[in-house]
N, C-alpha and C positions, 0 to 999 in steps of 0.2 A: 542711261536709259533714254531710248529713243521713243517719241510717240508721234504717231502720223494720224492725220484726220483725212479721209477720202469723202468728200461731197459727191454723191450720186450713187444709188444702189443699182444701177442697170449692171449689164454684162460686164463691161470694163471695169467698172467701180468695184464690184464685187470679186472679179477675177484680181484685180491689184490688191485690195485689202486683205485676200485670203493668201495671196502669194507673199505678202510682207508678214503677216501673222504667223505663217509656217516657218517663217526665218526667225522667229521670235521677237519680232517687234510689235509693240503695243499699237493696236489700230484702233480708232473710232470711225464707223461708218455711218454717215448722215444719209437718209434716205429722200 
């Protein structure tokens, strides 16, 4: 199981987190 953390909820951070989540990766987004 892969878990990724993305720091920064701006446009790029949200886009990257959303892209990974759509591929089935568990993502935590810190704003």
